[in-house]
C-alpha positions in Angstrom: -66.7 21.1 -57.3 -64.4 23.2 -58.5 -64.4 25.1 -55.4 -63.4 21.9 -53.4 -60.5 21.4 -55.8 -59.3 24.9 -55.2 -59.2 24.1 -51.4 -57.8 21.1 -51.5 -54.7 22.5 -53.8 -54.7 25.8 -51.6 -54.2 23.1 -48.4 -51.4 21.1 -50.2 -49.8 24.5 -50.6 -49.9 25.3 -47.2 -48.6 21.7 -46.1 -45.6 22.0 -48.5 -44.7 25.8 -46.8 -45.1 24.4 -43.5 -42.9 21.4 -44.2 -40.5 23.7 -45.8 -40.3 26.2 -43.0 -40.1 22.9 -40.2 -37.0 22.2 -42.6 -35.8 25.5 -41.9 -35.7 25.6 -38.4 -34.5 22.0 -37.6 -32.0 23.0 -40.2 -31.1 26.0 -37.8 -31.4 24.4 -35.1 -28.7 21.9 -35.9 -26.4 24.3 -36.8 -26.7 26.0 -33.8 -26.4 23.2 -31.9 -23.2 22.0 -33.6 -21.8 25.6 -33.3 -22.2 24.9 -29.6 -18.7 24.6 -27.9 -17.8 21.7 -25.9 -16.5 22.4 -22.2 -12.8 20.6 -21.9 -10.7 20.7 -19.1 -6.7 20.1 -19.5 -5.4 16.8 -18.0 -2.0 15.3 -18.0 -2.0 12.6 -20.5 1.3 10.2 -21.2 3.2 10.9 -24.3 5.3 7.7 -24.3 5.1 4.3 -23.0 5.9 4.4 -19.2 7.1 1.0 -17.5 5.5 0.2 -14.1 7.8 1.2 -11.0 9.8 3.5 -12.5 10.5 7.1 -12.7 8.3 9.2 -15.0 10.6 11.4 -17.3 9.4 15.1 -17.5 8.9 14.8 -21.3 7.0 11.5 -21.1 4.1 13.7 -19.7 2.1 16.4 -21.3 -1.2 18.3 -21.4 -4.3 17.5 -23.6 -7.5 19.3 -23.4 -10.1 16.7 -22.7 -13.9 16.9 -22.5 -15.7 17.7 -19.5 -18.0 14.5 -19.3 -15.1 12.4 -20.2 -12.2 13.1 -17.5 -12.1 10.3 -15.3 -12.1 10.8 -11.4 -8.5 12.1 -9.9 -7.4 13.1 -13.3 -4.4 15.3 -12.6 -4.2 18.8 -14.4 -0.4 19.5 -13.9 2.8 17.9 -15.5 4.5 18.3 -11.9 2.2 16.3 -10.2 3.7 13.2 -12.2 7.0 14.5 -13.6 9.7 12.5 -11.7 7.4 10.4 -9.8 7.3 6.6 -9.9 4.7 5.1 -11.9 2.8 2.2 -9.7 1.6 0.4 -12.8 2.2 0.7 -16.9 0.7 3.7 -18.6 0.2 3.8 -22.4 0.4 6.4 -24.7 -2.5 8.6 -24.8 -3.9 7.6 -21.3 -4.8 10.4 -19.0 -2.8 9.7 -15.6 -4.9 9.9 -12.3 -3.5 10.0 -8.7 -3.6 6.6 -8.3 -0.8 5.8 -10.9 1.9 7.8 -9.6 3.3 8.1 -6.2 5.6 10.4 -4.5 8.8 9.0 -3.4 10.3 11.8 -1.5 7.0 12.3 0.5 6.5 8.7 0.9 9.8 8.7 2.9 8.6 11.3 5.0 6.0 9.0 6.5 6.4 6.3 9.3 6.9 3.2 7.4 3.6 1.6 8.8 1.2 4.7 7.9 2.4 4.7 4.0 2.2 1.0 3.8 -1.5 1.3 4.6 -1.9 4.6 2.3 -0.2 2.5 -0.6 -1.7 -1.0 0.4 -0.2 -4.0 -2.3 2.6 -1.4 -3.4 4.5 -1.9 -0.1 8.2 -1.6 -1.9 7.4 2.1 -2.3 7.4 2.1 1.5 10.5 0.7 2.2 13.6 3.0 3.1 16.6 2.4 1.3 18.9 0.0 3.0 15.6 -1.7 4.8 13.7 -4.8 3.6 10.4 -6.0 5.0 10.1 -9.6 6.2 7.4 -11.9 7.4 7.3 -13.2 10.7 4.3 -15.8 12.2 3.3 -15.1 15.8 0.7 -17.0 17.6 -1.4 -15.7 20.8 1.6 -15.6 23.5 4.6 -14.4 20.6 2.3 -12.0 19.9 1.6 -10.4 23.4 -2.1 -12.0 22.8 -2.6 -10.1 19.6 -1.7 -6.2 21.2 1.0 -5.2 18.6 -0.5 -3.1 15.9 0.9 -1.6 12.9 3.5 1.3 13.5 4.6 -0.4 17.0 8.0 -1.1 17.8 9.0 -4.4 19.3 12.2 -6.5 20.9 12.8 -10.2 20.4 13.0 -12.6 22.7 14.8 -15.9 21.8 14.9 -19.2 23.8 17.9 -21.5 22.4 19.0 -25.2 23.1 22.5 -24.7 23.3 24.8 -27.6 22.2 26.7 -29.7 24.6 30.2 -27.7 24.1 28.3 -24.6 24.7 26.4 -25.6 27.8 27.3 -23.8 31.2 30.1 -26.1 33.1 29.3 -28.2 35.5 26.7 -29.9 34.3 24.6 -27.1 34.0 21.3 -26.9 31.7 22.0 -26.2 28.0 19.2 -24.1 27.9 19.3 -20.4 27.2 16.7 -17.4 26.7 17.8 -13.4 26.3 16.8 -10.6 24.1 18.3 -10.5 20.8 17.1 -8.1 18.1 15.7 -4.9 19.6 13.6 -2.0 18.3 12.3 -3.2 15.2 9.2 -1.7 13.3 6.0 -3.6 12.4 4.6 -2.1 9.6 1.7 -4.3 8.9 0.0 -7.6 10.8 -2.5 -9.9 8.9 -4.2 -13.1 10.5 -3.7 -16.3 8.8 -4.9 -20.0 8.4 -8.7 -21.2 10.6 -8.3 -24.2 12.8 -12.0 -25.9 13.4 -13.7 -22.7 12.8 -13.6 -18.8 11.6 -10.8 -18.2 14.5 -7.4 -17.5 12.8 -4.8 -19.8 13.9 -2.2 -16.7 14.3 -0.7 -13.7 12.8 2.0 -12.7 10.7 4.1 -9.4 11.2 6.0 -7.8 8.5 8.9 -6.2 9.7 10.9 -3.3 8.5 14.7 -4.5 9.1 18.3 -4.3 7.4 19.6 -7.4 5.6 21.9 -8.5 8.1 18.7 -8.4 10.6 16.6 -10.4 7.7 18.8 -13.4 8.2 18.8 -13.3 12.2 14.9 -13.7 12.0 15.2 -16.4 9.7 17.2 -18.4 11.7 15.7 -17.8 14.9 11.9 -18.5 12.9 13.6 -22.1 12.2 15.8 -23.2 15.0 14.5 -21.3 18.2 11.7 -20.3 20.2 10.9 -16.9 19.8 8.9 -14.4 21.6 8.0 -9.9 20.8 7.9 -7.8 23.8 6.3 -4.6 22.8 8.1 -1.6 23.5 6.4 1.9 25.3 6.0 4.3 22.9 8.5 6.4 21.4 11.2 4.4 23.5 13.9 3.6 21.0 16.7 3.4 23.4 19.0 -0.1 23.1 19.2 -2.3 26.6 21.7 -4.6 27.8 20.1 -7.9 29.4 22.1 -10.6 30.6 21.0 -14.1 28.8 18.9 -16.3 31.4 19.9 -20.3 32.1 18.6 -22.3 34.8 21.9 -21.6 37.0 21.0 -17.9 36.5 18.0 -18.5 37.9 18.7 -20.6 40.7 21.9 -18.0 41.5 19.6 -15.1 41.6 16.5 -16.2 43.5 18.7 -18.5 45.6 16.6 -21.4 44.4 19.3 -23.8 45.1 18.4 -26.7 46.9 19.9 -26.5 50.9 22.8 -28.8 51.3 
């Protein structure tokens, strides 16, 4: 009986000793784990609020070390990649700045507007050169050259107008005239619009890059005339003199007048 008690006591001592050794092992492992260095990476962060679509001052950004596992995709790692660029959206203090948040306007201006518009999507305003504006112009199957026009193409605008009586040809000639108006306009985007009785679009809308005077002309033509676009050959930037066409022009040029 006494021998059994001794064995039980010895077992308890061994169990306590094993527990103490396990405790020391776990504590040592915890200390080692806490002491293990966390891998970090320097990234650009905002040091102050930055409004959307504004130049980013160099002192508004700086570098901070972030754990590699927490660095977002596309994070910038050099303040030179951000300073004096344009912000696409609002940026908040402490926020990591990623590539999609900034636009390099100088680099953007080197791209053709149509390509720049594709690269920057909805931020088309960044792609417009100084002194220009972008305007929309609806087209149908005929006026769009049967849908052949694509972003990056250049076009001329044909217009048919009904003239007021005082501007009509003398001698009772017809008061309708057709001629070339604006030439060498760049198309920076084309999108379909509307559906009629199915899933086919009714037409397209072109986004044209023009100056402000041309924008006013386009609006007047859109609302008061019959417009058609003519697709230019690639690389053709010349201005052409084209005589307006009237009924008398056709009768005279092609000898269509009836015999007396």
